[in-house]
C-alpha positions as CSV (number, residue, x, y, z in Angstrom):
1,X,26.5,-44.2,46.1
2,X,29.1,-41.5,46.2
3,X,30.2,-42.5,49.7
4,X,30.8,-46.1,48.5
5,X,33.2,-44.9,45.9
6,X,35.0,-42.3,48.1
7,X,35.7,-44.9,50.7
8,X,37.0,-47.2,48.0
9,X,39.2,-44.4,46.5
10,X,40.6,-43.3,49.8
11,X,40.9,-46.6,51.7
12,X,40.9,-49.6,49.4
13,X,41.7,-49.2,45.7
14,X,45.3,-49.4,44.6
15,X,46.2,-47.4,41.5
16,X,47.9,-48.6,38.4
17,X,51.2,-47.3,39.7
18,X,51.1,-49.7,42.7
19,X,54.0,-52.1,42.8
20,X,51.6,-55.0,42.8
21,X,49.9,-53.9,39.6
22,X,46.9,-52.0,40.9
23,X,43.3,-53.0,41.3
24,X,40.8,-53.5,38.5
25,X,37.5,-51.7,38.9
26,X,34.2,-52.3,37.2
27,X,32.2,-49.2,37.9
28,X,28.4,-49.3,38.1
29,X,27.3,-47.6,34.8
30,X,24.9,-45.2,36.4
31,X,27.7,-43.9,38.6
32,X,29.6,-42.6,35.6
33,X,28.3,-38.9,36.1
34,X,29.7,-39.0,39.6
35,X,33.1,-40.3,38.3
36,X,33.2,-37.5,35.8
37,X,32.3,-34.9,38.4
38,X,35.1,-36.2,40.7
39,X,37.6,-36.2,37.7
40,X,36.5,-32.6,37.0
41,X,37.1,-31.5,40.6
42,X,40.6,-33.2,40.4
43,X,41.4,-31.3,37.2
44,X,41.4,-34.4,35.0
45,X,38.5,-33.3,32.9
46,X,37.8,-29.9,31.5
47,X,34.5,-27.9,31.5
48,X,34.4,-28.5,27.7
49,X,34.6,-32.3,28.4
50,X,31.8,-32.0,30.9
51,X,29.6,-30.2,28.4
52,X,30.1,-33.2,26.1
53,X,28.3,-35.6,28.4
54,X,26.1,-37.9,26.3
55,X,27.0,-36.0,23.1
56,X,29.3,-38.5,21.4
57,X,28.5,-37.3,17.9
58,X,28.0,-33.6,18.5
59,X,31.2,-33.1,20.6
60,X,33.5,-35.7,19.1
61,X,36.9,-35.6,20.8
62,X,35.4,-33.9,23.9
63,X,32.5,-36.3,24.6
64,X,31.8,-38.2,27.7
65,X,29.8,-41.4,27.2
66,X,26.9,-42.0,29.6
67,X,28.3,-45.4,30.7
68,X,31.9,-46.7,31.2
69,X,33.2,-47.0,27.7
70,X,36.9,-47.8,27.4
71,X,36.9,-47.8,23.6
72,X,35.9,-44.1,23.6
73,X,37.9,-43.2,26.7
74,X,40.7,-45.7,27.2
75,X,42.6,-43.4,29.5
76,X,39.6,-43.1,31.8
77,X,37.7,-46.4,31.9
78,X,39.2,-49.9,32.3
79,X,36.1,-51.9,31.5
80,X,32.7,-51.6,29.9
81,X,29.7,-52.3,32.2
82,X,25.9,-52.0,32.3
83,X,24.5,-54.1,29.5
84,X,22.8,-57.3,30.5
85,X,25.1,-58.5,33.2
86,X,28.3,-57.5,31.5
87,X,29.9,-56.0,34.6
88,X,29.4,-59.0,37.0
89,X,30.3,-61.6,34.5
90,X,33.4,-59.9,33.2
91,X,34.5,-59.1,36.8
92,X,34.4,-62.8,37.6
93,X,36.3,-63.7,34.4
94,X,38.9,-61.0,35.1
95,X,39.5,-62.4,38.7
96,X,39.7,-65.9,37.2
97,X,42.2,-64.7,34.6
98,X,44.3,-63.0,37.2
99,X,44.4,-66.2,39.2
100,X,45.4,-68.2,36.1
101,X,48.2,-65.7,35.3
102,X,49.6,-65.9,38.8
103,X,49.4,-69.7,39.1
104,X,51.1,-70.2,35.8
105,X,53.9,-67.8,36.6
106,X,53.0,-65.5,33.7
107,X,52.3,-62.4,35.8
108,X,52.3,-61.7,39.5
109,X,48.7,-60.7,40.2
110,X,48.8,-61.8,43.8
111,X,48.2,-58.2,45.1
112,X,45.6,-57.2,42.6
113,X,41.9,-57.1,43.6
114,X,38.9,-57.0,41.2
115,X,36.1,-54.7,42.3
116,X,32.6,-54.7,40.8
117,X,30.2,-52.0,41.8
118,X,26.7,-53.1,41.0
119,X,23.1,-52.1,41.5
120,X,20.3,-54.1,43.1
121,X,18.2,-53.7,40.0
122,X,21.1,-54.9,37.9
123,X,21.7,-57.9,40.2
124,X,18.0,-58.9,39.7
125,X,18.8,-59.8,36.1
126,X,19.6,-63.5,35.5
127,X,22.7,-62.6,33.5
128,X,24.2,-60.8,36.5
129,X,23.9,-63.9,38.7
130,X,24.8,-66.6,36.2
131,X,28.4,-67.0,37.1
132,X,28.3,-66.5,40.9
133,X,28.8,-70.3,41.5
134,X,31.9,-70.3,39.2
135,X,33.5,-67.6,41.4
136,X,32.8,-69.6,44.5
137,X,34.0,-72.9,43.0
138,X,37.2,-71.2,41.9
139,X,37.7,-69.7,45.3
140,X,38.3,-66.2,43.8
141,X,39.2,-64.3,46.9
142,X,40.6,-61.6,44.7
143,X,37.1,-60.6,43.7
144,X,34.8,-58.1,45.5
145,X,31.2,-57.3,44.6
146,X,29.8,-54.2,46.2
147,X,26.0,-54.0,45.6
148,X,24.3,-50.6,46.1
149,X,20.8,-51.5,47.4
150,X,19.1,-48.2,46.6
151,X,15.9,-49.9,45.6
152,X,15.8,-48.2,42.2
153,X,16.1,-49.3,38.6
154,X,15.4,-47.6,35.3
155,X,11.9,-48.8,35.1
156,X,10.9,-48.0,38.7
157,X,11.4,-49.5,42.1
158,X,13.2,-52.8,42.4
159,X,10.4,-55.5,42.5
160,X,7.6,-52.9,42.8
161,X,6.5,-52.5,46.4
162,X,7.9,-55.8,47.7
163,X,11.5,-54.8,48.0
164,X,11.8,-54.2,51.8
165,X,14.1,-57.3,52.3
166,X,16.3,-57.0,49.2
167,X,19.5,-57.0,51.3
168,X,18.5,-60.2,53.1
169,X,17.6,-61.8,49.8
170,X,20.9,-61.0,48.2
171,X,22.8,-62.1,51.3
172,X,20.9,-65.5,51.2
173,X,21.5,-65.9,47.4
174,X,25.2,-65.1,47.6
175,X,25.8,-67.3,50.7
176,X,23.9,-70.1,48.9
177,X,26.2,-69.7,46.0
178,X,29.2,-70.1,48.3
179,X,30.3,-66.5,48.7
180,X,31.5,-64.8,51.8
181,X,29.1,-61.9,52.6
182,X,29.7,-58.7,54.5
183,X,26.4,-56.8,54.8
184,X,26.9,-53.1,55.6
185,X,24.0,-50.8,56.2
186,X,25.8,-47.4,55.7
187,X,25.8,-45.0,58.5
188,X,28.1,-42.9,60.7
189,X,29.2,-45.9,62.7
190,X,32.1,-46.6,60.3
191,X,33.6,-43.1,60.7
192,X,35.7,-43.9,63.8
193,X,37.2,-47.0,62.1
194,X,38.0,-45.2,58.8
195,X,39.5,-42.3,60.7
196,X,42.1,-44.6,62.2
197,X,43.3,-45.6,58.7
198,X,46.5,-43.5,58.2
199,X,48.0,-45.7,55.4
200,X,45.0,-46.0,53.0
201,X,45.0,-49.7,53.6
């Protein structure tokens, strides 16, 4: 999963200081330790902060919540994710709101993209799939779902032993709901393309 985020940070995501307003990112909850590690390496979090991981009460003021939690860390997280389809549903609504603001002339959001990083176990929950048709009907081309198919969930493998075709199943489900799908099986084949990117575009 770290590679997914690094490619995003280095080639796709636009920061809040971008003239177009910057992208909005819903991080997969279980990737939060990796985001903290990256922030530590960049000098944005201290060793004391890192020692406060999952110790919201004991290390108040220097605690890192286990999941994206903007109420506790408004300078770090934009959106809460994880619980019962919260990330996918809110990402769809955020993209819809951005489109509304732009079309009504309230705010120029035309350059902003909404990114949702999700897990295959998470996308197996009905709450996570409930609004996919809405996104297609609204033609929300400012919305991107990146699903990490690592075949793991908190309670074991995704769908027990019958998970060998999970990527094809998701592809069929999303296409059936009207989404454009790009299926990427990660490997070194992308390196030459990414190496040609000298503008971070």
